[in-house]
N, C-alpha and C positions, 0 to 999 in steps of 0.2 A: 675349771678342773679343780679337783679337790687336793688341798695341800696334803702331800703324805703324812707328814707329822701329825697333822690336826685329824686326819682319818684315823691313824692309829691310836691317838688319844681318845677320840669318841668310841672306837670300837672296845678299847681297854676298859674305860668307864661302864660301857654297856654291859660287858661281860661280868665285871665285878658286881654291878648293882644287881643284875638279874640272878647271878649266883647266890648273893645274899637273900634276895627275895625268895628264891626256891628253897634255900636252905632253911629259912625261917619257917615256912610251910611244913618241911620235913620234920622239923625240930618240934613244932607245935603238934603234929598228928603222933610222934613218937611220945610226947607227954601225955597225950590223950588215949594211948593204948594202941596205936596202929603202928606196926613196925616195918610196914611195906616200904616206904621210903628209906628208912634205916637200913633195911637189909639191901637196898639198891645202892646204898653208898651216898644217898643225897643229903644226910645231915652232915654237910661238910661244906667249908667256903673254898674248897679246891674246886675251880671250875670243871675239871675233867669229867667227873662223873656226871654232872649236869649236861656236859656237851656231848657225851656218849648216849646220853638219852635223848636228846634233841640236836643232832648234828646239823640238820638243815636250820633250824630256828635259831641256834646260837652261833653257828659258824658260818655256813654257806649264804643264807639270806641276809643277815647283818653285813657281811663282807661286800656282798654284791650291792646293796643299798648304799653302803658308805662310798663305794668307788663311783656310783652312779649319781648320787645326791648329796653326799657328804655327811649324811646321817643314817645311823645304823637302825634297821627295823628288823625286829625278830621276836622270838617268842621262846618260852621254855615251860616246863611242867615238872611237878613233883608227883610221884604215883601214890595213890592212897586206896584202901580197900573200901569199895562203894558199900559192902554189907556192914562194915564198921560205921561209915557215915550214915547209913539208914538207921542203925540201931542207936547212934549217939549224935543226932543232928546239931546239937549245940557245941559239942566238941569239934565237930566239923566245920561249924561255923567260926570257931576260934582258930581253926587251922587256916581258914580262908583269910581272915584278918592279919595272921602273922606275917604274910609276905608284904602287902603294902605298909603294915606297921614297921617292918624293917627299913622300908625305903624312906618312910617319915623320919626315923631315927637318924638315917644317913643324911637326909636333908637338914635336919637340925644340927648335925656335926658340922655340915659346911656352912651353914649359917653362923654358928659360933666362930669357926675358923676365920671366917671374913670378918666378923666384928672385932676379934681379937687382932687381926692384921691391921685393920683400920685404925684401931686404938694404939697401935704401935707405930702408925704411919707408914706402913708399908703397902696398904691398900686404900683405894678411896672409891668414892661413887663415881661411876664412869659418865660421860655426858649423856650417852645414850645407852638403853638397856636392851638386852636381848638374850636369847638362849645361850649363846657363846660368850656373852659378856654381862656378867652379873656383878663383877668387880674389876676395877683396874688397878694396875701397880702405880705407885709413886715413882716417878723418874723415868729411867730408860726404857723404852717399850721393848727392847730386845733383851732385856736382862732376865736372870732366874726367876726374879719376883714376878716378872710378867708371865712367864710360863706357869708358874705356880697360880697366879690369879686366874689364868685360862682354864687350867685343870679344875680349880675349886669352882669355876662358873658353870662348867658343863657337869660336874659332879652334882652340884646343887640343882640344877635345871633337870638333869636325867632323872634324879631320884625324885624330885617334886611331880615330874611328869608320871613316872611310874605310880606314885602314890595316889595322885588325883584320878588318874584313868582307871586304875584297878579298884577303886572305891566306888565307881559307879555301879549302881545296883541293877545292872543288865548282865545275862549270861552271855559268854562264859567267864566274864570278868569276877574277880574276888568279892566285890560288893554284893553280887547277888548271892553268893554263898553265905554271907555273913547275916543276911536278912532274917534267918530263923531266930537269932538272938532277940529279935524285936517282935516277932509274930506270937499270938497265942498257941499253946500247945496243939490244939485241935486242928490248927490251919498248916502246921508244918509239914506233914506228910502230902498234903494237896498240893502245896507250893513247890515241894521237891519234885513231884511228879510232872507238874506243868513245866518246870524250868529245866527239865532234863530232856524236853522235846528238841531235837535237832533244829527245827524251823525256828525256835525261840532264839537259840543261840545264834544263827545265821542273821535274824532281824537286829538283835542286840549288836553284831559286830558292824552291820551297816550303819546303825545309828552312831556308833562311836566313831567309826571311819569319817563319816561325813560331819560330825559336829565335834570332834576332838580339840580342834583349834578354839572354838568358842567357848568350850568348856574349860580348857587349861589357861587360856590368856587372862581371863580376870583373877584367877587364883594365883597365877605367876606375879602379876602386878600387885596384887594385895600383899603377897609375902615379900616381895621386893620393897614395898612401902614400909613394912615393918623393919626390914633390914636397914633402911635409910629414913629414919624419920624426918620429915621436914623437906625431902627431896621429892619433887613431881616429876613423874614420868608419863609419856602418853603412848 
């Protein structure tokens, strides 16, 4: 059975991380000339406008999955004008990159906080590593420091997961939307037409669902190795 406090922590980190992700999309679109998300209130770190847009993906589904499995599964979206994206495919590509870029920034913030805490001898490398345990407190496992270590761990892991998975170049993930930055101008429209087909998005989601663990795990251990140089984990 899921620990209630742990479930609340996981859901809170999920909501915050996804809100920042979608707000970054909306902010980048606004800078690129599309005010659709801005007019919908999505250029905001207040989670309520994002929840109102996707109540099932940000409230119902993640709460159910936390209760059932202890881990939140959900989704969100920021609206944009498809005509604007067609006229400005490279601006739309930067909009796509903004979301995972925000999660990368949050991961780096958690990384820095853990390193600072370790240098001050509040945190240390744990005996074993996992999504819930990226760092451990020095001393009493029931202390406030232990609670902070747990929150930092899931904050680090959640945002790294959102970054890695969303950067995959398969629709409907953000990485596919960013590919026009790498394509020759003459191929961008053909690429957009192909990747807007619903069947392509369905195949992409199936691939990610089946291989997400194999993709994320080596990335996770690589970044943890950077966090704790000289400490080996398997």
